[in-house]
C-alpha positions in Angstrom: 12.3 43.3 -10.0 14.0 39.9 -9.4 16.4 39.8 -6.5 19.1 37.2 -6.0 18.4 34.8 -3.1 20.9 34.3 -0.3 22.9 31.1 0.1 22.7 29.4 3.4 25.8 27.6 4.7 27.3 26.7 8.1 30.0 24.7 9.9 30.2 23.4 13.4 32.6 22.2 16.1 33.2 19.8 17.6 32.6 17.3 14.7 31.8 14.5 17.2 29.3 14.9 20.0 29.1 12.7 23.0 27.2 12.5 26.3 30.2 14.2 28.0 30.6 16.8 25.2 27.2 17.6 23.8 27.6 21.4 23.2 28.2 22.4 19.6 29.2 25.8 18.3 27.6 26.6 14.9 29.3 29.1 12.6 27.1 30.8 10.0 28.9 30.8 6.6 26.0 32.2 4.6 26.7 34.9 2.1 26.7 38.5 3.4 23.3 39.3 2.0 21.7 37.2 4.7 20.3 39.3 7.6 17.9 36.9 9.4 18.8 33.4 10.6 16.4 30.6 11.7 18.1 27.5 13.0 16.2 24.3 13.7 17.7 21.6 15.8 16.2 18.1 16.0 12.4 17.8 16.6 11.7 21.4 17.4 14.3 23.6 19.1 14.9 26.9 17.4 17.5 29.7 17.5 17.5 33.0 15.8 21.2 33.7 16.7 23.7 34.2 13.8 26.2 31.8 15.4 24.3 29.7 18.1 25.6 27.2 20.6 23.4 24.2 21.0 23.5 21.3 23.5 22.1 18.1 21.9 20.0 16.0 24.3 21.2 12.8 22.8 24.0 11.4 20.7 23.8 9.9 17.2 22.7 11.5 13.9 21.1 14.9 14.4 19.2 17.1 12.0 20.1 20.8 11.8 18.6 23.2 9.4 19.5 26.9 8.7 17.0 29.1 6.8 18.4 32.6 6.0 16.6 35.6 4.7 17.9 38.7 2.9 16.6 42.3 2.9 14.3 41.5 0.0 12.6 38.7 1.9 14.3 36.0 -0.3 15.2 32.8 1.5 17.4 29.8 1.2 
């Protein structure tokens, strides 16, 4: 059988990070079929929380990735 894959999506606040305000709240907006969440921040920090808070060690452009998995093992 072929199962549909989930759709990963997220938002975050605040939109601007500084040395004085480096904590960011991430909100998972993936479709409801996603049950596992794998967040990657920068060069190697990881969170498995659905809606993590992350303190960036530096300002500037930051890479954030969200990989979601559904009950069938399909990922996005």
